[in-house]
Every structure is written in structure tokens, then in C-alpha cells.
N, C-alpha and C positions, 0 to 999 in steps of 0.2 A: 607433683612427682614425675608425671609423664613428661612435662616440658623440661625439667632439669636433666633427665636422662638423655634427652635428645640434643641438648646444647652442645655437649662435647663432640657428638658426631658431626653436627652441622658446622661447628667452628673449623674442624678440619677440612670439610668440604669448601667452606668459604675461603680458607687460607689458600687452597689450590685454585679457586675461581674468584679472586678478588674483584676483578673488573665486572664479572657477570653479576655478582651480588650487589655491587655499587650501582650498576646500570639498570638493575632490576629486569634483566632479560630472562626468558625461560631457558633454564640450563639443567636438564635432567642429568645427574651424574651417574646414576645406575638405575636399572629397572625401567619399566614402561613410562612413557611420558604421560602427563595428566591431560586427558582429552576432554576439556570443558570449554564452555563458551559463556562469557567472554574469556579470552586468554588471560590468566593471572599475571601479575607483575613479576613475581619471583617464585620459582618452584625449585626446590632442592631435594633430590632423593638420595638416600644413603644406603640402599639395599635392605632387603627384608620386607615383610608384610605384616599387616594386622588383619585378622579375619573378622568381618562383620557377618553375623549369623541371625537366624530367626531367634527372637527373644533378646537380642542385644539391646540394653537399656539406654535410654536417652534422658538427660537431665538438663534443665534450663534454670536461669535466675528466676527468683520469685517475680510474678507478674507477667512472665513471658510464656505462659502455658500455651497460648495460641500458636507460638512458634513451634513448640514441641508437637502439638497436634498436627500442624500442617506438615512438619518434617516426617512424622511417622506415616501419615496418609500418602504423601507423595513418594516416599521410599517404597511403599507397597505398590503404587501405580507404576513407577519406573522400573523397579528391580524385583518386585514380588518378594520383598523382604518384610517380614512381620516383626517390627521392632517393638520394644516395650518401654517402660519408664521406671525411674527409681533413683534414689540418692546415690547409690554405689554404681552409677552408670559407667559404661565403657565409652560412651560418646557424651561428652560434657560441653555444654555452652556456658561460658563464664564471662563475667565483667572484668576487664583489665584496663584500668585507667591509663596505663603506660602506653597504650597503642594510640598514636596520634592520627587524627582524622575522623570525622563524624561517620564516615562510611567505610573506613578501613577495617580489616579483619586479618586474623592469622589462624592457620590450621596447623596443628602439631599432631603427627601420627607416630606412635611408637608401637612396639610389639605388645604393649599392655593396653592401648586405647587411643582415643582421639579427643583432643581438646580444640574447640572453636572459641577463640577469644576476640573481644572487641570492646571498645569503650562505650558503645552505644547499641541500642536494640537494632538499629538499622545495619550496623556492621555485622552483628551476629546473624541477622537475617540473610545478608549476602553470603556470609560464610556457609550458611546452611544450603543456599542454592548451589554453591560449588561442591560441597560434600555430597549432595544428592546426585549430582552428575557423576562424581567419582565412584559412588556406590554402584551406580548402574553400569559404569564402564569397567568396574573391577572384575577380573576373572574369579569366579566363585566367591565373590564378596571380599577379595583380598585388596586391601589398600596399601600402596607403597609407603614405607616408612620414610618420613622427611617433613619438610616445612613448606607451607604456602604462605607468602605474605602478599597482601593485595589491597589495592585501593583504586578508586576511579580517577581518571585523568580529568574528566569534566563533570561539573556538578549538575548540569541539566541534560538528561538523557530521556528524550521524549518521543511520544507518538501521538499524533492527532487523528481522531476518528470523527468523520463527518456523518452525523445521524440526521441532518436536515433533509438531504436529498433522498436518502432511503433510511427508514427507521430500522433500529436494531433492538432486539430484545434485551432485557436485563441479564438474562442467562448468557447471551453472547458476549455482552460487555464484560461480564465476570471472567469468561474464558479468555478474552483478549487481555484483560488485566493479569491473568495468571501467566500467560506467555511472556508478557512484559516483565513480570516479577522474576520468572526463572532466569531472565537475562539481565537482571539488575537495572532495569529501566525504571525511572522514578517520577516521570511527569506524564500524565494522561490528559491531553488537551481535548476537551469535549466540545466539538463544534455543533452547537444546539439550535442556532437560528440562522436562516438564510432566506433567499427569495422563495424557495420551494416549500418551506415549512418552518413553523415555530414549534419546537419540541419540549420546551421547559414550562411547567405549570407556574403561572403567576396568579396568585389568588385574587389580587386586586383587579386583574384584567383577564377574566376567564376566556373571552373570545379569542385571545391569542392562540390558545390550543384548540378551542372548539371550532373556530373558523380557520385560523392560520395553520392548524396542524393537519388539514385535510386538503386533498386535491384529487381530480380525476386524472390519471396518467394520460399522456398524449397517445394518439393513435386510434385507428379504427377498431382494433381489438378491445381496448379498454372501454371505448364508447359503446360497444355492442354488449358489454358485460353489464347487464341491467340488474340493479338491486330490486328484488321483488317487493320489498317493503316500501320503497319510495317510487318505483317505476322509472327511476333515473339511473344513469351510469353509476356504478359502484365507486364509492370514495376510497381512496388510499390514505389512511389516517394513522396516527400514533403520537404519543407524547409521554413524558416522564412526570409522574406526580412528584410533589415535593418529598413524599416518603420514599419513592423510588430513588431520588437523588441522594437522600441521606443514606440509604442502604448501600448504594454504589460507592459513595464517598468513604463510608466506614470500611467497606470491603477493600477498597484500594489502600486505605491507611494501614490496615493489617499487613499489607504487602509493601509498606513504605513507599507508596505511590501517591503523589499529590495530584488531585484533580483540578485542572485549570479550566474554568468555564469560558466560553466565548459567546458574547452577545454582540452581534454585528451592528455597527452604526458608523456613519450615517447612511451608508449604502447597504446593498444586500438586504433591503428592508421590505420587499414585496409582501411577504406573508403577514408581517405586522400591519402594514397599511391596508391589506385586504380585510383584516379583522377590525381595524379602527381607521377608516378612511381619512378622518380629520388629521391624522399624523402626516399625510402625504403632502407633497408639493404640488402635484397635479393629478389628473385622472390616471388610474393605473395603466401602465403600458406593459403589455405582454400577459402571458398566462403563467400561473405558478408551476405548470408542468413543463415549462420551457427550460433549456440549459443556456448558459452564457452570461453576458453582462447586462443586467436590466438597467433601465434609466431611472427607476423609482428610488427616491431619496426622502429621508425625513425632512420636514420643514423646520423653520427657525422659530416657531411660536413658543411662547413661554410654557403653554400647556404641553407641548411635545417634549420639551426638556424635562418638565416635571414628570411626565409619563416615563421617560427613560430613567430618571432618578428613582422613581418608584420600583421599576423593574430591577434596577441595580440594588436597591435596599433589600428586596427579597432574595436576590442572587447571593448577596454577601452573607445572608443568614444561613445559606445552604452550603456554601463553599469556604471553609476556613483556610484560605490560601493567600499567600503574599500578593500574587498577581491576579489581575482579572483582564481577560483579553477582549478588546473592543472591535476586532476586525480592522476596519479602516482601509481596506483594499478596494480597488476597482470601482471607485465612486464616480459615477457619471454626473456631469455638471449641467447638462443641457436643460433639465427641468428648473433648476435654480436660476440659470441665466435668462430663461424665458418668463419668469414669474414676477409680475409687478409687486406682489406682496413680499416676496423674498427680498427684492431690492429695497423696500421700505425698512424691513428688519435689518438689513445689512447697514443701512445708513444710521439707524439708531444704535446699532452695536459697534459701529466703527470698523466694519469689515469692508475691504476695498475691492475684492474680486471673489469669484466663485471658489478658488482654491483656499481663500481665507475662511470660507465657511467650514470646510473640513477641519482646518486648524482650530477654529472656534470650538467645534465639538470635541476635538482631542484635548485641548487645554482645559475645557470645562470639566471633562470627566477625569482627566489626570488630577485636577485639584480636588474634585469630589472624592476620588479614591484616596488621595493623600490625606485629607482631612479625617478619613476613617481608618487610617493606618494601613492602607493597602497601596498597591502600585499598579499602574496601567502598563499593559504590553499590547502591541499591535503590529500589523504587517508593515513592511518598510515604507509604505506610502505616507505613514504618519509623520515621517521626517520632513516632508516637503512643505509643511506649514510653519516652519520655524520652531521656536522653543516649545518643548514638551515636558519640561520639568525633569523629574528622575525617572521617567518612563523608559522602558526597554523596548526593543523591536525584535521582530522575527523577519529575517532576511530571506524572502522567497523569490524575488526577481534576480536570480543569480546571487553572487556573493558581494557585488560591488557596494550595495547599500550597507551591508553588514560591516564590511571593511572600513568604509567611511565613518560609520557610527563608532566603531571601536577606536579609531584614531582620535576621535573626539572624547573618548572615555565613556561612551554610552554602552550599557550592557546589551549584548546581542545573543540571540539564539539563531544558529544557521539552519535554514530549511530551504535550500535552493530547489526551485521546482524542476530544473533539468536533471537533478540527480535524486532528490529525496521525495518527490511526488510519486506515489505508488500507483497512480492511474495510467501510467505508461505500461505498454506491453513488455513482457520479459523475453520474447523470442518472436520470430517470424512464422511460427508454426500455425497451421490451421486449427490446432487444438487450443490456442490461446483464447481466453474469454475477451469480451469487449474492453476497450481501453484506447488510449491515445496512440497514434501510429508510431511514434518514436520508440525505439527499443532501448530499454534500460535494464541491463543484465544484472545478475547477482554480483559479478565482478565489478561492474561500473559503480554500483553502490558501495561496495566494500573499499574500492580504491580512493573514494573521495576523502580529502582531509579537511575537516571543518575549521581548523585553525590556520588561517592563511599565513603564508611565509612573508607576505607584504607587511605584516605587523611586527613591531618590535616585541621583545619579551615582555615589556611593560604593557604595551597595547594588547597583547594576547590575553592578558588577564580579564579583559572586558568580554571575551567570548564565554558566555555562560555554558554553552554546549550546543547541541543540535537535536533535531527531531525529524522523523519521517512523517509525512502528511498523507492521510488517507481520505482524499476527496472521493465521494462516492456517486457522482452522476451516473457512472457507467458500471456500478457495482450493485445490481438489483437485489441480489441475494447475499446472505451472510457467507455462504460458501465462496462467493466471488471475492468478498473482502479477504477471507483467509488466503485465497489464491494470490491476490495482488499484494497483500501486506507481508506474507511469510513465504520464503525465508529472508526476504530482503530486509525486513526490520531487524532480524537477527544479526545481519551484517552491520547495520547501523549501530546496534548494541555493542558490538565489539569495537567499532571505530571510536565511539565516544567513551568507552571504558578503558581500553588499552592504549599505551603509548605507541606512536607510529613505529618505533623500533621493534615493537613487540607484535607486529602485524605481518602476516604472510597469507596470501590468498589460498595457495595450495594446502597449507597447513589448516587453514580455516575450513576448507571444504572437506578435508579428511576427518576433521572433528564433527562437521555438520552431518555427514552421512549416518553415523550411528545415533546422533543427537535427534534426528527427525522422529524417531519412535517416541521420544519423551514429549515432544511437541504434540504428537497425535494423542498421546495418553492424557493430555490436558483438554482434549476434545476438539482440537483444531487440525485441519487438513491443509498443510502447506503446499504451494505450487511445486510441481515436479519439473518445471521448465529448464532448470540448470542441468538436470540429470536425464531428461527425456531423450530416448534414442532419435536421432535424425537419420532417416533412411534415404540414401541418394543412389539413384540408378546412374551409373557413370558410363555405361556402354550398353547399346542394343544392337545385336547382330542376328538377324533372323529371329529364331526362337530363343536365343541365348540372351541372358541378362547378367551384367556384372554390377554388384552392389557394394556400397560401403556404408557402414553404420558407425556413428560417433555421437558424442553429446557435447554440450556447451562447455563443460568444465574439464573434460578429459579424465574423469575419475569415475569409479564404479565399474562393475563387471556387466557389460551389455551382453545379454543372452538372447538368442534368436532361434526361431524355427522357420521351416519352409513348407511344412505339411499342414498348416492350418491350426495346429495345436497351440495352446497358450504356453509361452516359455516359462521354464522353471529354473531354479538355481543350478540345475544339472544339465540344462540345454547347452547347445554350442555356444562358445564364446566368440564374439565378434572381435577380430583383431587385424583384419586386412581385407582385401577384395574377396567377395563372395560370389561364386558362380551359380546361377539358378536358371530356370526356364520360364517361359511365358505363362505356363499353366500353374505356377506356384504363387504362394502368397507369403510375403515376409511379415513375421510378427516379432517384435523385440521389446524387451523389458530390461531396465538397469537394476542391478542388485548390489547391495553391500553385504557381503558374505551370503547368508541364506535369505536375507530380507529384501523384498523389492522396494526400491526407492523411486520408482517412476511408474506411471501407468503404462499400458501397452500401446505401442504405435504399430500401425498396420499399413502395408502397401501391397496391393494386388499388382501383379506384373504383366497382365494382358495389355494389349495395345491401347484400348479405350481407357482403362484405368491410368495408364501412364500419361495419357494425353490430358487428364483432368488437372485443372488449375483452379485453386480457390482464390477468393479475393486477396487473401494474405500472400499468396504465392505469385500473383501478378504484380507488376509494377504500376503504381498510380501515375497518371500522366503529369500530375502536379501534386504539390503537397501544401496547398493553401491552408485548408482546415481539415486534416485527414484524421478520421476516427474509425475504430471498429465499433460498431453500434449493435445493440440488441434489437432484434425485430420486436414489434409491438404485440405479438400474439404467440402463445396463449398468455393470459394474465399471470398464471402460475405455471411452474414447471419449466422444462427446457425450451429454449428458443434458438433460432439461428443467430449467429453473430456475423455481421456484414462489414467489410472494410470498404470505406468510401471517402472521397474528398467531397465535403458538402458544398464546396463552391464550384468544383469542376468534376462531376461524376464520370470518370474516364479511366480505363484500365488498359494495360499493355501486356499482351501474352507474347513472351519472348521465345524465339527459335522454335516455332511450331513444326512438327513433322507432318506435312500436308500430303505426302505421297499416298495416293489412294483415298484420301478423305473426300467424302461426298456430302456430309452434313455436319451440323453443329448443334449443340444443345446449350442453352444459357439458362441457368437457374437464377431467378431473381426474387427479390423481396421488396415490398414498398413500405416505407417508414414515414413517420410523421416528421415534418420539417419544423421541429420545435427548438429553434436556436435563436437566441438573441445575439446577433452578430453585427448590429449597427449598420453602418454604411456598406459593409462588405456584402450585404444582401444584393446590392446593385452589381456586384462582380460575378454573380452566378452565371456560369457558362453552360448553356444547353444547345443542342443542335435543333434545327428547325424540324418539327414533326410533319409527317405526311398523313397521320390519322389523328383523330381527336384524342385517343388515349396516349399516343406517342409510341416510340419504338426504341429498341437497342440497335444502334447502327454499328456495323462492322466494317472497318477500313483496313486497307493494306498498309502496313508499316507505320502510319501516322494518322491520328484523328484530325490533325490540323492541315496536313498537306497531302494525305494519302488518298488513293482511289477507294471509293465506296464499293464494298463487295456484296453486302446484303443487309436487310433490316429484319428484325424480329419484332412483330407488333406486340405491345404491352397490354392490349385489351383483355386477353385471357387472365392476366394476373390482377387486373384492376379491382375486381370484386372478391378476390380470394384472400383469406387470412393465411399467413405463413408464407412458404415458398411456392413458386410456380416454375415449371420447366417449360421453356419456350424452345421450339424446334424450327429449324429451317435448312433448306439445301444450301450447300456451299459450292459456289462455282470454283473451277480449278484456279488456284493461286499458289501453285507449288513453289514459286520463287519468292514468296513473301518471307521476310526476315522476322516480321512481327505481325500480329493481328491486334488491332486497336478497337476497343469497345467504348462507345459514347452514348449517353442518354440523350434522346431527342424527345422534347416535351414542350408544351406551351407555358408551363409553370413549374416552379421548383417544388410545389406541394402536389402529390406526395414525393418524397425523395426515393428514387429508385436506386437499388444497389445490387450488384452481382454477387451471388454466393459462390458460384463455380461455373466453369466452362468445360465442355467435353467436345472432342473431335470425333466424329463417327466415320468409321471406314466401311468399305463394302463388305 
């Protein structure tokens, strides 16, 4: 009845807006727009509202009671609405076989109630996610009367979580899945094995988790953290029992998310070989606490293949998914090439070169999975070995491999590292946590189009979808994962659900601001990088300062104070140049209406504070391998995050105000050099030290051709954990356009990095 009364109203609306209805663009005709994420395909409002109140009843088809329970619970979390249940409900989820598409849904709102209809449980679930956001956004629970018709553009809408580098609790994974579900993402790629750990219980091979699931983290701090029960450095361990896996797979399934397991082979095998050395090609190279590309690979023995098949047998019992991911990326061939036994096996198996070994592994397990009704998927390197049957690829080395595969008709998931890897920083702020040096903003992620225009319409059908990849080498804590993944993953969610014509970044941001409270209600704290105030002092004249405050996206209300108090929603609004004095301190917060959507940013305006530059704020002399790294102390809790090029530890302080400066302070930390970087280790550039411990050398203008100004000995920092402040007098160099800081040491271990530099005046 509700739907029939609405049809007449909508017919008139579509008659006026034929092209909008046919093109499925968002076209509100009257009333407020629908502020939900992802953006629905078609929204038609015709005026008027329906009021949802405490006690409004919800009904679902038989067998979908879990949907009703989750809908009622999340409505309470998001909107503080206490909904009920019953057959005469005003919010009804119904089965409608006329709706085409396994994930499509329709929402009809009239003055009498709401119907969410779909031909599948998945469609009704996605309709529920849209309606929940509408309830939260509705003024006083008022929903605009109209229709929403929606379905996804791409079938694979994924996120990969690496739990090998750093272990995550079941509770955290469930929260991660909840945020995925809210945004209609449907593939959780679980990266469970790698060089640093094996996290999946395999009952036939218990040492995989007993030995391969543990390591001592790198650095002096972890080495000094002694476990009293063993008298040795405390181990960092963690794995998922098979019961844990079943629990998470079931939890995901209730949210219409498929869990894709990844068992890495034939490379990224260090943890497995540590547990069972007979699987390796040579003696283990490197430590499990290292980052980078290891040389260790599985050998070609029949026993090793049988071992991996046994692992796959247990994996398939746990994960009822079409695809199984075998990794296949970054496989080093040196150990194979240097092994007489490998050469014997190659001859017997008809393998002609080391690249053919990877192809052998890929073909073997593609056939193995095919025989069991499953399919193989791997990173794009698996294409390099020739035929791989009906396997699919994930294109991570840019989009080139994915485009080439799609042109051949092979199914592809786009996951280019330059855009969809979330271990890149989101801004150049000193407040950003560790991550790769390259900045990948929310807008960068949102702007990427996973379906290449190089492909014909027919070839584009091979693009299954896309996913964001959360590799966690530099995400020590679960809070760090939340910061690096969200809200960028939400931008991916809209990109893979909505058609390109239905995307607009400014409109996305305007919906995201109120939406952040829903994400937080699910237990996740997203990054504030896009909204965080950036305080820039544009002019210094005596005691006067001129300041400008902005943020990355140009939206939200930036409120500030100068008296040291915490800004509130009623504080001064930043909107142009601000005049202040040297004895004041700027504090700024971005708000959406009354709610803060960023943390507080602070800048003292005295001369020494203005002279301070952090490693983020100085330019790196080169960017060979530039990373913002966690200090190695303390084991738990907050640590310094230090920006450094691990090949050339050198920083440039641009345009220093040296008038009257007589001294310098350099705050440093020493880090473990736990990087597997191959031959690049021979390219590490350090200055010649004058003392055993080494120094930070300060040069005028350039570290390569500039005049040496002073040296700050590193000896005081050598034995300390955490950060150390080094001090030195600074000779008069008032004409210097830059100051350059370079590490002088006899060895790259430990890795010295600058946290910040201060210029000291009389």
C-alpha cells in the first residue's frame, strides 16, 4: 500500500526529470538531500516527511531476524532511537523478486511508513545501511518522502588487513568489519602470513604459530624488555585459532562480507621456514623483525609442496569463499639460483629458469584449487610466469598489469599501491603517525577511477572491483590502523559503489563531516588529517605575528583562541589573516556545527617556538627510501615518530631566521636498522665521523657542497632510550639560506634520525 501511493507522486517527478531518472543521478526535487555514503544511484524527493519515533516497529522476512536486531541496535547507537518490532511495522523490509541485481535495493518513504525492498538478503542489508544513515541525518527523525533506487557499480569492494606484521584482536577485526559493512563493502582480504609472522592455526603443523607466530621486535628497547619467566627478551606473539577464524567468518557473513584468506607463497615465507627449516631453500637470511623484501623462499621438494597442500586443505575448510589468495609478490630468486638441489629439481620438473619456479607454484595451486571448486587470486607478479588458468589478479604495481590482464579477459581487482595503499601519510603535519613519506590525501584516494578508460566497454567487464590495502609494518597499534585506514577507506567505498557521474569530492566531504560520528559510534576513531587546522605564520614584525589557518579540504568551521584556552564551537571563526603577538599561543579545532571533527592544533608564537622544525617540516635531502618511523621505545604506549631517508639520513632547514641566533638544539632518536633492502645497503651515505659514536653535522646551504658549521656529538644519545636533546653553539652564519643536517657515523646501525631542530637566540 505504501509503495502504490508513492508511485503516482514519483511518476510526475520522473516525467519532469526524465534524463535524471534514466542516468541514475542524484536529483533531489524537493526537501533536503539524502546525506549518505556511498552516494545512492537515484534519489527522488517529492515533499513531505515521515516521522520515525521511539517505538517505531521494524519487520523483516522470516529468517532475517539478525538484520532486524542489527538495525535496531545501530539505530540506537547512531540516532538514539529506540525502535521496536512487530508485524504491523512502519519500517518494513520485504522480498521483491522484481528488483534486479543481487545487491540492489529500493527504499520507499511515504507519510505512512517505509519499505525497504530487495530480491536478496544482501540487498535488504544494504538498504538498511542507507536507511540507518538517513535516520541519523533526519531532523527530529523526519525522513523525506520519496524513493531511493540503488545498486553497486562494481562487485568487488574490498579492504585488505595485514595482521602478520602486527597482530590485531578479534574485537578490533569485528569493528573493522562493521565499518566496512556500513559502507557496503563486501570483501575482507585477511593477510595472515608473511615474513614477520604466521597467524593462522594449522593443526597439522602447530609450530607455524608456536614458532612462526612470535618474534622479538627490533631495537634496543625491546631487547631490554626482559620476560622474567624466561630471562630473555619478551616475545611479541599472536595467532588466530581455527575457532577464532570461524567466528570472524560468521560475523562477516552476517554483514554480507566474504573473508578472503591469503597464504603467501613461494616468497614472504620466513616465518614458515623459521618454524620448519626443511621448507627453505637455504639458511634463513634476515630476522623476522626486519621490514622489506627477504630472500627466503620455499624450496621445490615434494615434501614442501605436500606441506603447502596440507595448509591449503585446512584453510579451505575454514573459508567458504570462491577465491584463495596465494600472494606471489616480491619473490626473490637468488637462493633458488644458487642452490644445486633446486637446479636438480628444476631439471626433473622441466623448469628452465628461476622465474619458471614461481610459475610452477602458481600453476600447481591454481590446479589444486580448481579441482576443489575454488579459484586462485594473487598479486600481479603471477602473470609473469605464463598461463595461470582461470586465476584472477590483484594489480598493485600501478594499473598497468591490471589493464593488460583485463584486455586478455582475465578478471582483475585494482589495488594500485600509489593510491590504494594506506601506509602512506595523509599530510605533512608533525601530528601524522608513522608511514611512508609520500602524501596520499583523502582527495587523492577519492579521485582515483579503478576502471581504466584504456579499456573498451567489453574489457571493462573484467574489472571485478578494487580494494584498499592496509599493510601494517608501520602501524604498531590498532589506533594507528584506524588513523591510516579511515576515512580513506570510506572514499574507496564510494568510488567502487557509485558511478563516476555520481561522484563529487566536495559533496562527499559535506556528507562525511556528520558521518564521522557514526564511524566513531562503531568504536573506530578515523584520522582527522583532512580537517585538521594548519596554522601558518605568514609574517613576523617585531612582536607582531600574522597568522592564517586553513585545512586540507576547505570545509568545516575552524575555531581558534589566542589566550591558551581550548577552542569551542563558539570561539572565533578563522576566515582570514589573524593578528597576534609573540606572547600568545594559537589553538585551533575544526567543527561541524557543534561537534569537533579534528583534534586541537597548537602553535606558540615566541621566537624559539617559531624556529622549531620537526623532521616532517624539514625537507629530506633525497628520497631514496624515506619513511616516518616509530622509535623503538617504550614497548607499549606513545613513541616518537621520526622522518628519515634510510639510505641518506640528511635534512634541510629552509630559510632559517639566524639573526641573533647563538645556539642550536637537535633532538634525535636512534632506531634499529631492520630493513631488508638488498644491494641498496651499499648505497647508504654517511659522513665521516670524528668520534666513535658519530655526530650530527650542520652545514651551510648544502650537505654535499656547503661549509661545515658545527658538529653535535651523538655520544650522549647512544645509551639512552627515546629521544635525546643535543646542544651546541652556532657560529654566525646569518647569510645562510638553508641549514643542512647530516649523520656522520662509521656504520648505518643504529639509524639516527632527527625529531626536531630549534634555533636558540640570546
